[in-house]
C-alpha positions in Angstrom: -7.7 92.0 11.4 -8.4 92.9 15.0 -5.6 94.4 17.1 -5.4 91.4 19.4 -4.5 89.2 16.4 -1.0 90.7 16.3 1.8 88.4 17.6 3.5 89.5 20.8 6.8 89.5 18.8 7.1 91.5 15.6 7.4 89.5 12.3 11.1 90.2 11.8 12.0 87.4 14.2 10.9 85.0 11.5 13.4 86.6 9.1 16.5 86.5 11.4 17.9 83.6 9.4 18.2 85.9 6.4 20.5 88.4 8.2 23.7 87.2 6.4 22.3 86.4 2.9 24.2 87.5 -0.1 22.6 88.8 -3.3 21.8 85.4 -4.7 19.9 84.4 -1.6 17.9 87.6 -1.5 17.1 87.3 -5.2 15.7 83.8 -4.6 13.6 85.0 -1.6 11.7 87.5 -3.9 11.6 85.2 -7.0 10.0 82.3 -5.0 7.1 84.6 -4.3 6.4 85.4 -7.9 3.1 83.8 -9.1 4.3 83.3 -12.7 7.5 81.7 -11.5 5.5 79.4 -9.2 3.2 78.4 -12.1 6.3 77.6 -14.3 7.9 75.6 -11.4 4.7 73.6 -11.0 4.3 73.1 -14.8 7.9 71.8 -15.2 8.0 69.8 -11.9 8.6 66.6 -13.9 11.9 68.0 -15.4 13.7 68.2 -12.1 17.4 67.1 -12.3 18.6 64.0 -10.7 19.5 64.7 -7.1 21.4 62.3 -4.9 22.0 62.6 -1.2 25.6 62.4 -0.2 27.2 62.2 3.3 26.9 65.1 5.7 23.7 66.5 4.1 25.5 67.3 0.8 23.8 66.8 -2.6 24.9 65.7 -6.0 22.8 67.2 -8.8 23.1 66.1 -12.5 21.2 68.1 -15.1 21.2 66.3 -18.4 19.4 68.8 -20.6 19.0 72.5 -20.7 15.7 73.9 -19.4 14.9 77.2 -21.2 11.8 77.7 -19.0 14.1 78.0 -15.9 16.8 79.9 -17.8 14.4 82.8 -18.5 14.3 83.3 -14.7 18.1 83.2 -14.5 18.3 79.6 -13.2 19.7 76.3 -14.4 16.6 74.5 -13.1 13.6 75.1 -10.8 14.6 74.8 -7.1 12.0 73.9 -4.5 10.1 77.2 -3.9 9.3 76.1 -0.3 13.0 76.4 0.6 14.6 79.7 1.8 17.4 81.7 0.2 19.8 79.8 2.4 18.4 76.3 1.9 17.4 76.2 -1.7 19.6 74.8 -4.5 19.2 78.1 -6.4 21.9 77.8 -9.0 22.0 81.1 -11.0 23.2 81.2 -14.6 26.7 82.8 -14.6 25.6 85.5 -17.1 23.0 86.6 -14.5 25.2 86.7 -11.4 27.8 89.3 -10.8 31.0 88.6 -8.9 30.7 84.8 -9.1 33.5 82.9 -7.5 35.5 80.6 -9.7 38.0 77.9 -8.6 40.6 75.9 -10.4 40.8 72.3 -9.3 44.1 70.5 -9.8 45.4 67.2 -8.6 46.6 67.6 -5.1 50.3 66.9 -4.5 51.0 63.7 -2.7 50.7 64.1 1.1 49.4 67.7 0.8 45.6 67.7 1.1 43.8 70.9 0.1 42.9 72.9 3.3 40.1 74.9 1.6 38.4 71.8 0.3 38.7 70.0 3.7 37.3 73.0 5.5 34.3 73.1 3.1 33.6 69.4 3.6 34.0 69.7 7.4 32.1 72.9 8.1 29.6 73.5 5.3 26.8 71.9 3.3 27.6 71.4 -0.3 25.4 71.0 -3.4 27.4 70.0 -6.5 25.8 70.6 -9.9 27.0 69.2 -13.2 25.2 71.1 -15.9 24.2 69.8 -19.4 27.6 71.0 -20.8 29.5 69.1 -18.2 30.5 72.2 -16.3 30.7 71.8 -12.5 29.2 74.3 -10.1 29.1 74.2 -6.3 26.8 75.9 -3.8 28.4 76.0 -0.4 26.3 76.9 2.6 27.7 78.0 5.9 27.5 80.8 8.5 24.0 81.8 7.3 25.1 82.5 3.8 25.7 80.6 0.5 28.3 81.1 -2.2 28.0 79.8 -5.7 31.2 78.6 -7.2 32.1 77.8 -10.8 34.7 75.1 -11.1 37.4 74.5 -13.8 40.1 71.9 -14.1 39.8 68.4 -13.0 36.5 67.1 -11.7 35.7 67.4 -8.0 34.0 64.0 -8.2 37.1 62.1 -9.4 38.8 59.5 -7.3 42.0 61.5 -6.7 42.3 64.3 -4.1 42.2 67.8 -5.5 43.7 71.2 -4.6 41.6 74.3 -5.1 42.7 77.8 -5.9 40.4 80.8 -6.1 40.1 82.7 -9.4 38.4 86.1 -10.0 37.6 87.6 -13.4 39.8 90.3 -14.9 36.9 92.8 -15.1 36.8 93.4 -11.4 38.9 96.1 -9.6 41.3 95.0 -6.8 38.7 96.2 -4.2 36.0 94.2 -5.9 38.1 91.1 -6.0 38.9 91.5 -2.3 35.2 91.9 -1.4 34.3 88.8 -3.4 37.0 86.6 -1.9 36.3 87.9 1.7 32.6 87.1 1.3 33.5 83.6 -0.1 35.8 82.9 2.9 33.2 84.1 5.4 31.1 81.0 5.0 33.9 79.0 6.7 33.7 81.0 9.9 31.7 80.1 13.0 28.1 81.5 12.9 28.2 85.1 14.0 24.9 85.9 15.9 26.1 89.3 16.8 26.6 90.6 13.3 24.3 93.5 12.7 21.9 94.0 9.8 23.3 96.2 7.1 21.1 99.0 5.9 20.7 97.3 2.5 19.7 94.0 4.1 17.1 95.8 6.4 15.6 97.5 3.4 15.3 94.1 1.6 13.9 92.4 4.7 11.2 95.1 5.1 10.3 95.0 1.5 9.9 91.2 1.8 7.7 91.6 4.9 5.7 94.4 3.3 5.0 92.2 0.3 3.9 89.2 2.4 1.6 91.5 4.5 0.0 93.0 1.4 -0.5 89.6 -0.2 -2.2 88.5 3.0 -4.5 91.5 3.1 -2.9 93.5 5.9 -3.2 97.3 6.0 -0.2 99.6 6.0 -0.6 100.2 9.7 -0.8 96.5 10.4 2.4 96.0 8.3 4.1 98.7 10.3 3.2 96.8 13.5 4.6 93.6 12.0 7.9 95.2 11.3 8.3 97.6 14.3 5.9 96.2 16.9 2.4 97.5 17.7 3.4 100.1 20.3 5.8 101.9 18.0 3.4 101.7 15.1 0.5 103.1 17.2 2.8 106.0 18.3 3.7 106.7 14.7 0.1 106.8 13.6 -0.9 109.1 16.4 1.9 111.5 15.6 1.5 114.2 12.9 4.5 112.9 10.9 3.9 110.6 7.9 7.4 109.2 7.9 6.5 105.7 8.9 3.5 105.6 6.7 5.5 106.7 3.7 8.3 104.2 4.6 5.9 101.3 4.6 4.3 102.4 1.3 7.8 102.5 -0.2 8.6 99.0 1.2 5.4 97.7 -0.4 6.3 99.2 -3.7 9.9 97.9 -3.5 8.6 94.4 -2.6 6.3 94.3 -5.6 9.1 95.5 -7.9 11.6 92.9 -6.7 9.1 90.0 -6.9 7.9 91.0 -10.4 11.4 90.9 -12.0 13.4 93.4 -10.0 15.2 90.5 -8.2 17.5 90.3 -11.3 18.9 93.7 -10.2 20.1 92.1 -6.9 22.1 89.5 -8.8 24.1 92.3 -10.4 24.8 94.0 -7.1 28.3 93.8 -5.5 28.3 91.6 -2.4 28.5 93.5 1.0 32.0 93.4 2.5 
């Protein structure tokens, strides 16, 4: 690729929407690039669950039978691989996802609507999945992130108003429970465009970019220019230090690992506070 083919802005601008993603969203970003997964998704495209559009951009999903081909990837079914970690209805199997949020739904007392449920309906996009066993799961998208919730108690789809209370498993420490609930509540907040990338998120972003660049035939130097901009990459290549070169090679390797099965590690990683 000639030097003048580089964009004026480095590639990370395309990945800004991933800044606030949690583990499940990042895992999906790498999995949807896996050639074997894409082949399976194409092969089983006729087994997609019933999806109904609801008001406010929400979705109702009914899966009538288990799909072992999707379960081996950690999913209930095959989401649309063209959709990002924020957009896709990537419902992970509970045995794959650490720190999953659970809620108990009870009939709401007369005249006392549930503030949590009302905030979710008003401020977020909701995908509601009923799995083959009749268990209800909800994926709530807001503030650049998505939280997967497992529901117990009365159905959220019933005619009567419900009141929700958060539940956290007994295996977590108090600090872990606090992190899980804090992250779950963050989706209700107004979008925070000033929130800085965490070091972990930057490493994942760069691994994603490095994988895409290698797949598209770009060199390590061109990949560095995509991430850091051409002037900074040129300066690094002219200097005696190999730091940036080694960093890009590590990012490439990490990207390959995550795409080729390592994404499952992310699902077992505690959410960032």
